[in-house]
C-alpha positions in Angstrom: -138.4 34.3 7.4 -134.7 35.0 6.8 -134.6 38.6 5.4 -131.7 37.8 3.2 -134.0 35.3 1.3 -136.9 37.6 1.2 -138.2 37.9 -2.5 -139.4 41.4 -1.8 -135.7 42.5 -2.0 -135.6 41.1 -5.5 -138.6 43.2 -6.4 -136.8 46.4 -5.1 -133.7 45.6 -7.2 -136.1 45.4 -10.2 -137.0 49.0 -9.7 -140.1 48.7 -7.7 -140.2 52.4 -7.0 -140.4 53.5 -10.6 -143.3 51.1 -11.1 -145.4 53.1 -8.7 -143.9 56.5 -9.0 -146.8 57.9 -11.1 -149.5 57.1 -8.4 -147.2 57.9 -5.6 -146.6 61.4 -6.9 -150.3 62.1 -6.2 -149.9 61.8 -2.4 -147.7 63.4 0.2 -148.6 61.1 3.1 -145.7 58.8 4.3 -145.6 55.3 2.8 -142.9 52.6 3.2 -142.3 48.9 2.6 -140.9 46.8 5.5 -140.2 43.1 6.0 -141.7 40.9 8.7 -138.8 41.8 11.1 -139.4 45.5 10.9 -136.5 46.2 8.4 -137.3 49.1 6.1 -136.8 47.8 2.6 -138.0 50.9 0.7 -139.2 54.4 1.7 -141.7 55.2 -1.0 -142.9 58.5 0.5 -140.6 59.8 3.2 -141.2 59.5 6.9 -141.9 62.5 9.0 -138.6 63.7 10.5 -140.2 63.3 13.9 -140.6 59.6 13.5 -137.1 59.3 11.9 -135.2 61.0 14.7 -137.5 60.6 17.8 -139.0 57.1 17.3 -137.2 54.8 14.9 -134.4 52.6 16.2 -132.2 53.6 13.3 -132.5 54.6 9.6 -133.4 51.1 8.5 -135.5 49.8 11.4 -139.1 50.8 12.3 -140.1 52.2 15.7 -140.8 49.9 18.7 -144.5 50.2 18.3 -144.5 48.9 14.8 -142.1 46.2 15.9 -144.4 45.1 18.8 -147.4 44.9 16.3 -145.2 42.8 13.9 -144.3 40.4 16.7 -148.0 40.0 17.5 -148.9 39.7 13.8 -151.3 42.6 14.0 -152.2 44.5 10.9 -154.6 47.4 9.9 -155.0 50.9 11.4 -153.7 52.0 14.8 -152.8 55.2 16.7 -149.2 55.5 18.0 -148.3 56.8 21.5 -148.0 60.4 20.0 -151.4 60.3 18.6 -150.4 59.8 14.9 -152.6 57.7 12.6 -150.8 54.6 11.2 -151.5 51.7 9.0 -149.8 48.5 8.0 -151.2 46.1 5.4 -149.7 42.7 4.7 -148.0 41.6 1.4 -149.2 38.0 1.3 -149.0 35.1 -1.0 -150.6 31.7 -0.2 -151.2 32.6 3.4 -147.4 33.4 3.9 -146.7 37.1 4.8 -143.5 38.5 3.1 -143.8 42.1 4.4 -146.0 45.1 4.9 -147.0 48.3 3.2 -147.2 50.8 6.1 -147.3 54.6 6.7 -149.9 57.4 7.2 -148.1 59.0 10.3 -150.4 62.0 10.2 -153.0 63.7 12.5 -156.6 64.2 11.6 -158.0 67.6 12.2 -159.8 66.2 15.2 -156.7 64.8 16.8 -154.3 67.6 15.8 -154.3 68.8 19.5 -152.4 65.7 20.4 -149.3 67.1 18.8 -149.3 70.0 21.4 -149.4 67.4 24.2 -146.2 65.7 23.3 -143.8 65.9 26.2 -140.8 67.7 24.7 -138.7 67.6 27.9 -139.0 63.8 28.1 -137.9 63.5 24.5 -135.0 65.8 25.1 -133.7 63.5 27.9 -134.5 60.3 26.0 -132.8 61.4 22.7 -130.3 63.9 24.1 -131.7 66.4 21.5 -132.1 70.1 21.5 -135.6 71.4 22.6 -135.8 73.7 19.5 -135.0 70.9 17.2 -137.7 68.7 18.7 -140.2 71.5 18.5 -139.5 71.9 14.8 -140.0 68.2 14.2 -143.3 68.3 16.0 -144.6 71.4 14.2 -143.8 69.8 10.8 -146.0 66.7 11.5 -148.8 66.7 8.9 -152.6 67.1 9.4 -154.8 65.4 6.9 -158.5 65.3 6.2 -160.3 62.0 6.8 -161.3 61.7 3.1 -157.6 62.1 2.1 -156.6 59.4 4.8 -159.1 57.0 3.5 -157.9 57.4 -0.1 -154.3 56.9 1.1 -155.4 53.7 2.8 -156.8 52.6 -0.6 -153.5 53.5 -2.2 -151.8 51.2 0.4 -154.2 48.4 -0.4 -153.7 48.7 -4.1 -149.9 48.7 -3.8 -150.0 45.8 -1.4 -152.1 43.8 -3.9 -149.9 44.7 -6.8 -146.7 43.6 -4.8 -148.3 40.3 -3.9 -149.1 39.8 -7.6 -145.5 40.7 -8.5 -144.3 38.1 -5.9 -146.5 35.5 -7.5 -144.7 36.2 -10.9 -141.3 36.3 -9.2 -141.8 32.9 -7.4 -143.9 31.1 -10.1 -143.6 31.0 -13.8 -147.3 31.6 -14.5 -148.5 35.3 -14.8 -151.9 36.1 -13.3 -154.3 38.5 -15.1 -153.4 42.1 -14.4 -156.5 43.7 -15.9 -158.6 44.0 -12.6 -155.7 45.6 -10.7 -155.0 48.0 -13.6 -158.6 49.2 -13.6 -158.4 49.6 -9.8 -155.2 51.6 -10.2 -156.9 54.0 -12.7 -159.9 54.4 -10.4 -157.7 55.2 -7.5 -155.6 57.7 -9.4 -158.9 59.5 -10.5 -160.2 59.5 -6.9 -156.9 61.1 -5.6 -156.9 63.7 -8.3 -160.6 64.5 -7.7 -159.8 64.9 -4.0 -156.9 67.3 -4.6 -159.1 69.3 -6.9 -161.9 69.4 -4.3 -159.3 70.8 -1.8 -158.2 73.5 -4.3 -154.8 72.0 -4.7 -152.6 72.3 -7.7 -153.4 70.1 -10.7 -149.8 69.0 -10.7 -149.0 68.1 -7.1 -145.6 69.4 -6.1 -145.2 67.4 -3.0 -143.3 64.6 -4.7 -140.7 67.1 -5.8 -140.4 68.5 -2.3 -140.2 65.2 -0.6 -137.5 64.1 -3.0 -135.5 67.3 -2.3 -135.8 66.8 1.4 -134.7 63.1 1.0 -131.6 64.4 -0.9 -131.0 66.9 1.8 -131.0 64.3 4.5 -128.5 62.2 2.5 -126.3 65.2 2.3 -126.6 65.7 6.0 -125.6 62.2 6.8 -122.6 62.6 4.3 -121.8 65.8 6.1 -122.2 67.8 3.0 -123.8 70.7 4.9 -123.5 73.3 2.1 -125.3 70.9 -0.2 -128.0 70.2 2.4 -128.6 74.1 2.9 -128.8 74.6 -0.8 -131.4 71.9 -1.2 -133.6 73.2 1.6 -133.2 76.8 0.1 -134.4 75.5 -3.3 -137.3 73.5 -1.7 -138.5 76.6 0.1 -138.0 78.8 -3.0 -140.1 76.4 -5.1 -142.8 76.2 -2.4 -143.0 79.9 -2.1 -143.1 80.5 -5.9 -146.0 78.0 -6.2 -148.2 80.1 -3.9 -151.2 81.6 -5.6 -150.2 84.8 -7.3 -153.4 86.6 -6.5 -152.7 86.5 -2.8 -150.8 89.1 -0.8 -147.9 88.1 1.4 -145.8 90.1 4.0 -142.8 92.0 2.7 -140.9 89.9 5.3 -141.8 86.7 3.6 -140.9 88.2 0.2 -137.5 89.3 1.4 -136.9 85.9 3.0 -137.6 84.2 -0.3 -135.2 86.7 -2.1 -132.5 85.8 0.5 -132.8 82.1 -0.4 -132.7 82.9 -4.1 -129.5 85.0 -3.7 -128.0 82.4 -1.5 -128.3 79.8 -4.3 -127.1 82.3 -6.9 -124.0 83.1 -4.7 -123.2 79.5 -4.4 -123.3 79.2 -8.2 -121.4 82.3 -9.0 -119.2 82.5 -5.9 -117.5 85.9 -5.4 -118.8 87.3 -8.7 -122.1 88.2 -6.9 -122.2 90.2 -3.7 -125.4 91.4 -2.0 -126.8 93.5 0.8 -130.4 93.7 2.1 -131.5 96.7 4.2 -135.3 96.6 4.8 -136.8 98.6 7.7 -138.5 96.6 10.3 -141.5 98.8 10.4 -142.5 97.9 6.8 -141.9 94.1 7.0 -145.5 93.4 8.2 -147.2 95.2 5.2 -148.3 93.0 2.4 -147.3 92.8 -1.3 -148.1 90.3 -4.1 -145.6 87.4 -4.0 -142.9 87.2 -6.6 -142.6 90.9 -7.5 -139.1 91.5 -6.2 -137.4 88.3 -7.5 -137.9 89.1 -11.3 -136.1 92.4 -10.7 -133.3 90.8 -8.8 -133.0 88.0 -11.4 -132.7 90.6 -14.2 -130.1 92.4 -12.4 -128.1 89.2 -12.1 -128.6 87.9 -15.6 -128.6 91.1 -17.7 -126.5 93.4 -15.4 -124.0 91.5 -13.3 -123.1 88.1 -14.9 -122.0 89.7 -18.3 -119.3 91.6 -16.5 -116.0 89.6 -16.1 -115.7 90.6 -12.4 -119.3 90.3 -11.5 -121.0 92.9 -9.3 -123.2 93.9 -6.4 -126.9 94.0 -5.7 -128.4 96.2 -2.9 -132.1 95.8 -1.8 -133.4 98.7 0.3 -136.9 99.1 1.7 -138.1 102.2 3.6 -141.2 104.2 4.4 -141.5 107.8 3.0 -144.7 110.0 3.1 -147.1 107.1 3.5 -145.5 105.2 0.7 -143.4 102.2 0.9 -140.4 102.3 -1.4 -138.4 99.2 -2.3 -135.4 99.7 -4.5 -133.1 97.2 -6.2 -129.8 98.6 -7.3 -126.9 97.0 -9.1 -123.6 98.1 -10.5 -123.9 96.0 -13.7 -124.0 97.0 -17.3 -127.5 98.7 -17.3 -130.3 98.6 -19.9 -130.2 100.3 -23.2 -132.3 103.4 -23.8 -134.8 101.5 -25.9 -135.4 98.9 -23.2 -135.9 101.7 -20.6 -138.4 103.5 -22.8 -140.5 100.3 -23.3 -140.4 99.5 -19.6 -141.5 102.9 -18.5 -144.3 102.8 -21.1 -145.4 99.4 -19.8 -144.5 97.6 -22.9 -143.5 94.0 -22.7 -139.9 93.0 -23.3 -139.1 89.4 -23.8 -137.1 87.9 -21.0 -137.5 90.7 -18.6 -141.0 90.4 -17.1 -141.1 93.9 -15.7 -144.4 94.7 -17.5 -146.2 91.8 -15.8 -144.8 92.9 -12.4 -145.9 96.5 -12.9 -149.4 95.5 -14.0 -149.8 93.3 -10.9 -148.8 96.1 -8.7 -151.1 98.5 -10.4 -154.0 96.0 -10.1 -153.7 96.0 -6.4 -152.7 99.6 -5.6 -153.8 101.8 -8.5 -152.0 103.4 -11.4 -150.1 105.8 -9.1 -148.0 102.8 -7.8 -145.9 100.1 -9.3 -142.5 99.7 -10.9 -140.2 102.2 -12.5 -136.5 102.5 -13.6 -135.0 105.3 -11.6 -131.6 105.1 -13.5 -129.8 102.7 -15.8 -126.3 103.4 -17.4 -122.8 102.1 -17.6 -122.5 102.3 -13.7 -125.6 100.1 -13.2 -129.4 100.2 -12.7 -131.9 101.1 -10.0 -135.4 99.7 -10.2 -137.9 100.8 -7.6 -141.3 99.5 -6.4 -143.8 101.8 -4.7 -146.9 100.7 -2.8 -149.2 102.6 -0.5 -149.3 102.1 3.3 
């Protein structure tokens, strides 16, 4: 079929993606729509970057293995040369195939070892790419449970059936009954949600947001908007870290890395009105701390201390070990808190918009009443807030 005459393209123009965005947000496994010649018509859930940069002919053409299967009119599940599970299901009307729903591109837990057998040196020579870049692409390849893969296959089948039905309406004036497919869609959504709950995932799956951010970042990369690309990746990492369970401990190193991304975004926003330095001793970076205990303090320093000043200001974060106690201090040269606010914070009273009380209680929950958060000073010259935890 001539791809320029393919009615699938008309469906895409009529906002095909929005039609399935609700059910697609329940999965993070790659899914795309292609025509019978291997042209990618729509990327519903983004490809792995490994497939994009190491396998595909270009941004709009599938990899040679998919193309070979299309030429042979093969469909269903298969495993690619790198060990990734794949699937392609036909979009068919009256025995004529107009395209395929395809994707997966993940390892099972049983086949994950195959990612470590990929010949990086061969790919380097083939693609003229940096070894470290290839290694990062490989490490980012997803591993999924068999149950999740089966549900994703059902998702593909459901979308393929719906698109075939849409084609029928596009090509013919009569409208078939949608009730059966609507019931199937509801059942599939429930099955995916139940599976996510079984795996202790979030009720609202954030993967759709992260995938969208990464797509925007890639667009920025190809448009050579490297600052925009970096900001999007920082925001994606920041959101991912903030969504980690608050009852888990993370290393001080990961908490500081998160703070650096947060400050990078704020500096892009406020330009030279915000300056910052971070000085954390290497010997304390491996110790653990509840996530998101430093960022609220830094955020308050920016919002209540620095941004109200016409010329902005500076933030200094320091971490050190003293007498078997880890001390992390956040200092700024902003406007400081008023005396009433300081008294309430030091008495563990909640102040709207500050969040110090919650942070202090979390620290005391883990380490005892002798540790936590305190305001060392706050006046016209700025504020210093400290966190103490035991070794």
